[in-house]
C-alpha positions in Angstrom: 3.2 42.0 -46.9 6.3 40.0 -47.7 7.5 40.2 -44.1 4.1 38.9 -42.9 4.3 36.0 -45.3 7.9 35.2 -44.3 6.9 35.4 -40.6 3.9 33.1 -41.1 6.1 30.7 -43.1 8.8 30.7 -40.4 6.1 30.1 -37.7 4.6 27.2 -39.6 8.1 25.7 -40.1 9.0 26.1 -36.4 5.6 24.6 -35.4 6.1 21.6 -37.8 9.6 20.9 -36.6 8.7 21.2 -33.0 5.7 18.8 -33.3 7.7 16.4 -35.5 10.3 15.9 -32.8 8.0 16.1 -29.7 6.9 12.7 -28.5 3.2 12.6 -27.7 3.0 11.4 -24.2 0.4 8.9 -23.2 -2.3 9.5 -20.7 -1.9 7.6 -17.4 -5.2 7.1 -15.6 -5.1 6.2 -12.0 -7.6 3.5 -10.8 -10.1 4.7 -8.3 -9.6 1.9 -5.8 -12.6 2.8 -3.7 -14.9 2.6 -6.7 -13.3 -0.5 -8.3 -14.1 -4.1 -7.5 -12.4 -7.5 -8.0 -14.4 -10.7 -7.4 -12.7 -14.1 -7.2 -14.4 -17.5 -7.6 -12.7 -20.8 -6.8 -14.1 -24.2 -7.7 -14.1 -27.6 -5.9 -15.7 -31.0 -6.6 -18.6 -30.2 -4.3 -19.2 -26.6 -5.4 -17.5 -23.3 -5.3 -16.7 -20.3 -3.2 -16.5 -16.6 -4.1 -15.5 -13.3 -2.6 -13.7 -10.0 -3.1 -10.2 -8.7 -2.9 -9.1 -5.1 -3.0 -6.9 -3.2 -5.4 -4.1 -1.4 -3.5 -3.1 0.7 -6.5 -3.2 0.7 -10.3 -3.3 2.6 -13.5 -4.1 2.2 -17.2 -2.1 3.9 -19.9 -3.8 5.4 -23.0 -2.6 7.1 -26.2 -5.2 8.9 -28.3 -7.9 7.1 -26.2 -6.5 3.6 -27.1 -5.3 1.4 -24.2 -1.6 0.8 -24.3 -0.6 -0.6 -20.9 -1.4 -0.9 -17.2 -0.3 -2.1 -13.9 -2.1 -3.2 -10.7 -1.1 -4.1 -7.2 -3.6 -6.3 -5.3 -3.8 -6.3 -1.5 -3.8 -10.0 -0.8 -4.5 -9.4 2.9 -8.1 -8.3 2.0 -9.2 -11.7 0.7 -12.8 -11.9 1.8 -15.3 -14.7 1.3 -18.8 -13.4 0.5 -20.8 -16.7 0.1 -20.3 -17.8 3.7 -21.0 -16.3 7.1 -19.9 -16.7 10.7 -17.5 -19.4 11.7 -17.2 -21.0 8.2 -16.4 -17.6 6.6 -13.7 -17.0 9.2 -12.2 -20.4 8.7 -12.1 -20.1 4.9 -10.7 -16.5 5.0 -8.0 -17.6 7.4 -7.1 -20.6 5.3 -6.9 -18.6 2.1 -4.5 -16.2 3.8 -2.4 -19.1 5.3 0.7 -20.7 3.7 -1.6 -23.5 2.3 -2.9 -20.9 -0.2 -1.6 -17.3 -0.6 0.7 -16.8 2.5 -0.4 -13.2 2.9 1.9 -12.6 5.9 4.9 -13.2 3.7 3.4 -12.1 0.4 0.9 -9.3 1.2 0.6 -8.1 -2.4 0.2 -9.6 -5.9 1.0 -7.6 -9.1 -0.1 -7.6 -12.7 1.9 -5.7 -15.3 0.6 -5.4 -18.9 3.4 -6.4 -21.3 1.4 -6.3 -24.6 -1.9 -4.8 -25.5 -3.6 -5.3 -28.9 -7.0 -3.9 -30.0 -9.4 -6.9 -30.6 -12.6 -4.9 -31.2 -14.2 -1.5 -30.9 -13.7 -1.2 -27.1 -11.9 -4.5 -26.4 -8.2 -5.4 -26.1 -6.3 -8.6 -25.9 -3.8 -8.3 -23.1 -0.7 -10.3 -22.2 0.7 -9.5 -18.8 3.1 -10.7 -16.1 1.2 -11.8 -13.0 3.2 -12.2 -9.7 1.7 -14.2 -6.8 3.7 -15.5 -3.9 6.9 -14.2 -5.5 6.4 -16.3 -8.7 5.7 -14.6 -12.1 3.9 -16.1 -15.0 2.5 -14.7 -18.2 -1.3 -14.5 -18.4 -3.6 -13.6 -21.2 -7.1 -12.0 -20.9 -9.5 -9.5 -22.5 -10.3 -6.1 -21.1 -13.1 -3.9 -22.3 -13.0 -0.1 -21.9 -16.0 2.2 -21.9 -15.5 5.8 -21.0 -13.9 5.9 -17.6 -14.7 2.2 -16.8 -13.1 -1.1 -17.7 -14.0 -4.7 -17.1 -11.6 -7.7 -17.3 -11.9 -11.5 -16.6 -8.9 -13.7 -15.8 -8.6 -17.4 -15.4 -5.6 -18.3 -13.3 -3.9 -21.6 -12.6 -3.0 -21.3 -8.9 -0.5 -24.2 -9.1 1.8 -22.1 -11.3 2.3 -19.8 -8.2 2.9 -22.6 -5.7 -0.6 -22.8 -4.4 -1.0 -26.6 -4.4 -3.4 -27.3 -1.5 -6.1 -29.7 -2.5 -4.9 -30.0 -6.1 -5.3 -33.3 -7.9 -2.3 -32.3 -10.0 -0.2 -33.0 -6.9 -2.2 -35.1 -4.5 -4.0 -38.4 -5.1 -7.2 -39.8 -3.5 -8.6 -36.4 -2.6 -12.1 -37.5 -3.8 -14.6 -34.8 -2.8 -12.0 -32.7 -1.1 -10.3 -31.8 -4.4 -10.1 -28.1 -5.3 -9.7 -27.3 -9.0 -6.5 -25.6 -10.1 -8.0 -22.7 -11.9 -9.9 -19.8 -10.3 -11.5 -16.8 -11.8 -11.0 -13.1 -11.2 -13.5 -10.6 -12.6 -12.7 -6.9 -12.2 -14.8 -3.8 -12.6 -12.5 -0.8 -12.7 -13.2 2.9 -12.6 -10.6 5.6 -13.4 
């Protein structure tokens, strides 16, 4: 009986010491790129345009079901306008891929790396991240909501911080109705 108690005590101590010094590793959840969607919307004086862009790769990190980080690579060559058809769609898609906008032949990808994640509600998180577009990196802040194996996020991005100045009244005068607003929106629906 004494040996059984000693063995049990020894087992409990070993288990306690082992668990005390073992780091609990987070759970890295890969984004299902074929089931995830990113929609962009840009604004100009006379209206707006919208479309989609594909996620090349990405993941979200969790610890005990709490979001702790993430990273995404966007395939800039997939910029696609969805509110136009035919010749006008082709022209806008080509212009967005040109050096006037995102220069996708030189910069085929953009990247977002989470640098800070704070819970802001039951399933919501305030995120600060480093966004790199056209080789320029700037901090962005946004909210992401996570429900089960899905997440949604909305970002407002000032394109001029990334050297995308075409049609910007911040850099060019007398654009009148040809002006394009500096900020554009990205809305993502993610599945992992």
